[in-house]
Steps between C-alpha positions, in 0.01 A plus 500: 500500500221703346178308540278460197223752544161350432199676355293395800563655835447322832352816646218531251181591678181306515174669417682818387567623856835651582674315785583838666128591495436190712726623782297736717485649847182396675304619802188421698273677248633314196573159656177332386543620142879472472530164673182300559315591178812510286599150622193355328675553165873520585709369794586781742793531738451733796824632654441616857799723588612792719748783457690392812534137384849420370413163334210671320751717314662184363176311430288760323742562208528122449121467498480778242762332283323163503165671433645674192649170384150350517414719206155614603390168647535614861407811701692640797324721756718667765341586837677724751376356831558824694278696266234231493461385859126455469538268199774304680280455806213369284727255321649375829146435626447293183802288589774664295826498707620860477678523834830535313613637164575440231206271437390413147156354439394347167138544398310302236129491438436737788673275752847477659674218315836509677733731693854537626679718754851640497729611216535197272767494231384566145525135400255399773265782412501369142407153620221647715366694201533203265289293738240777520482531119471124466209509746340762275555279192793701362875524505781753480568625142846345523346157562286539189800602288706206628220261412487653149878472468498129598230431242691691234817301571313168497342589169835584337489881526814568707542863386154587626571314824822698548313827455237398756753387760694824447183706546452333841859574599457867409239519777625229735879464475502240778246263347668156495249345257569775248878465533486121466263526207709760322818291537326189364350704215839639403625141489209408275601789273847347482664795675699325772726803563199725560351239727819492707498880512142493628593247768782731615246781549261301723476678837693315771195469728319274247805319358410174676130508412377183331420681173845654483692186605304304239599748230858480624492120463352537151795724406754257640339210315496701181875547521555128568259401227658721238819290524320167528246556222755480222614157629152350532565239230832406664328436833236285328771296328684445830178376664427269208845347551473488881158548668684523839688815395328726754713800418388486139137472612547791740651715223224388263241626751670839504502515122134394476401766752685763295291385201182547707434127503418503868327165542782317324757692706326402824463138390875478430582610855227281647656204319833570673327520838313176429822321406733651763357753744835592653685551173746788514383616844134511404573721201205384290239579770660837577502591129138395475411730792685778319286430194186528715610836636583629151177378343282615787323274747165543325637392161335177371843343433600570860182345640536187287865449584444558873242222504744265326779601738281430801408162364869412462615631837216342697481171313 
């Protein structure tokens, strides 16, 4: 599937600086300027490495990739420990553990904010950097675009949301929030086939992530709801004739959810649970949990229904 290419790019730089210009080789002469002074305005990663260090050859390219993805919001300074023994000795005396490499120290406001040792995978480097940027009052560009996309979708601008999510995926093809958001947005645009195609393209390593599994549930519910929605009046008539017709109430909930009437859909399932918790092997509760996953656990309808469910189960 060709992703919708947005006008905004996740790698756009902050303050006009090129990300590549913020990846430099440092030494003892430039350390104060490149690291300590620079960290008063931008978070700085210092990569202590050596030519003989195998793990360094894996880590440094990953650090460079994440730095570029930060779009000018992060600086990377690479220090060859063999060429800068005097600097290393000074830093060790200050308490920096440089007995082994690779070691990566994060500087902010002239101080060491955090560090790690060893060749971490890219996903963990990203989490390390995200925490550093958060400490500095910022975030990765992708996080900003995802926030914009969520707002656009909530405000009824799904095409804009799709462009924003796609822009993130151009830069971060393994971003689960962007994949889940894109799939939900395609559903909002009424393009179920494209949403299924997007789900099929999700990388295997993030296929079970909460954001992706939630979007998968939303797709499954959309298919169920499409069939049930046309029979909504029939289900209502059956319930009017027999309030104990739990299957009709269950199907009504599916139809209501497909019509985006989430609170009513949840209440229908909660009514079944209230009347007969064990009906059809706990089908009502399991469907309600599927609703929660599809809606998102921070959705107001989810929060309200979870409180009601707890009240029923623990009464």
